[in-house]
N, C-alpha and C positions, 0 to 999 in steps of 0.2 A: 776610769772617771766617775766616780759616784754618779747613782740616781739624783736628780735632784728632786725627784719626791718622795726620796727616803731618809729620814733622818735616825740620828740616835738621840734618844735623852738619856743624860748622864745623871744618875741619881747620886748625892755624896753627901756625906755625913756634915750637915751643914755648921758645926760649931767645933769642929775636927780641925786644927792648924794644917796637917799635910794635907787633908782633903780639899782644903781651902787653896792652898800653894798649886797642888795638881790641877783644879779648875782654873786656876789664875794662865799657867802654862800653858791650856787647853785653848784658853778665848786667843791666846797669842800665837799661836801654832795653825790652828782653824781657820786660815782664810778665807775658806769657800763657805765657812759657818752651816755646817753639815750635824754642827752639833748642839741640842738645845740641854739645860742644864737645870736640875731641880733638886730642894734638899730632900735629904729621907721624910727629916719631919715634916717636911709640907704638905700642903693640902692636897696636890698631884699624886703624891706618893701613897698618900693615903687613900686616896679616891680610886687608885687605880692597884691597889692592893700591894704596894711594895714592902711597904715597914707597917706594920701592926705594935704599937706600943706595947701591947697587953700580953703580946706574945713574944718578943723580942726586946727586951730590956735595957741591952745597949746594938744601936743599928749597924749592920755592916757598913763598910766604909764605902763602898762603890758597887752600884747594880746596874746595868746598861739594859737599855729595851726600843725596841724597835720602831717605828712610827712610821708610817704611810702617808703622805701628805695628799689630800683630796679635795681640790676645791678651797686649796689654802686651810683646810681642817686637818689636825693631826689623828689620827684613829691609832689607836695602840694595835696591832698586829699578833700580839701574843708571846712574839719570840721575847726573848730575854737571857741575858749572860750574866755572870757573876763573877768575882773573885779573877783569877789570870786570867779567863778567857774574858772576861770584860775589857781588862786593861788593853788586849792584844787586841781585842774589836773594834775600842776605841782608835786607835793607833791607825789599824788600815782602812777604815772608814775615813780617816781625815785624810788618807790618800799621801802624794809625795814620797819622800825620803823616806815618811813614818809608817809607810808599809812594809818595811824592813822587820819592823816588830813580828810578823807574824811566821818568820824564823824560830821565835820563840817556841810554837807546836811541838817541835822536834824535841823538847825538854817534855818528861813524862807532866803529865795534868798534877798527877798526885805532889809530884816536888813541885812543881810551880803554885802548886795551892796552900801547901806546908810553908813555901816562904812568903806566900804571899795572906796568910793566918796569921803568922808570927808577928810581921810589920802591924795588921791591922787590931792584934790584939792589943800590942804596946805604944800603940800610935798617940794617946794622949799623956800616955807617961816621958814618953821620948818627945814629942812632938808641941805640945801641951794643947788647948781645948779654949774655947771662946765662951763667953758667956749667951751669947746670940747667934742662930743665923747668919751669913754674910749676907751684907747687903753689895746688891748691883749699880754700877755706874751708870751714870747717864746713858752712856752711852753702850750699856752692856744689857738693859733693862730688855731689849725684845729676845736676847737669847736664854733669859732665866724664867722659869715657869713657878708657877706660886706655891 
């Protein structure tokens, strides 16, 4: 069971169709609501140093950061995961059957990340891109950070 005081913030490319579909999927499977979401192009990502447009012209597709919730305020604790480690961390944090994703750690990180980078590099060409970032529904608004 997950610590109710710890949640993961999933930073995603808000204009990427693949990334948005992945977030839609996560919202559906995360019944305990242990995940929060923020577009990499948003205020939260900039404020936390996740993405800097001056340094990174094309944002990575996913970054995960752990927040510790104290008195209903989330504070970043500095722990961050990227690429395949981020995906594995997301699924294990959601728990249940999704924890089985931990088995992917037996695959060498260099191989996992090579596959991840290939998909990330081609995500716009294969899956397309949006003109604007995803807008959460009224029911989802509490799960999304600006």
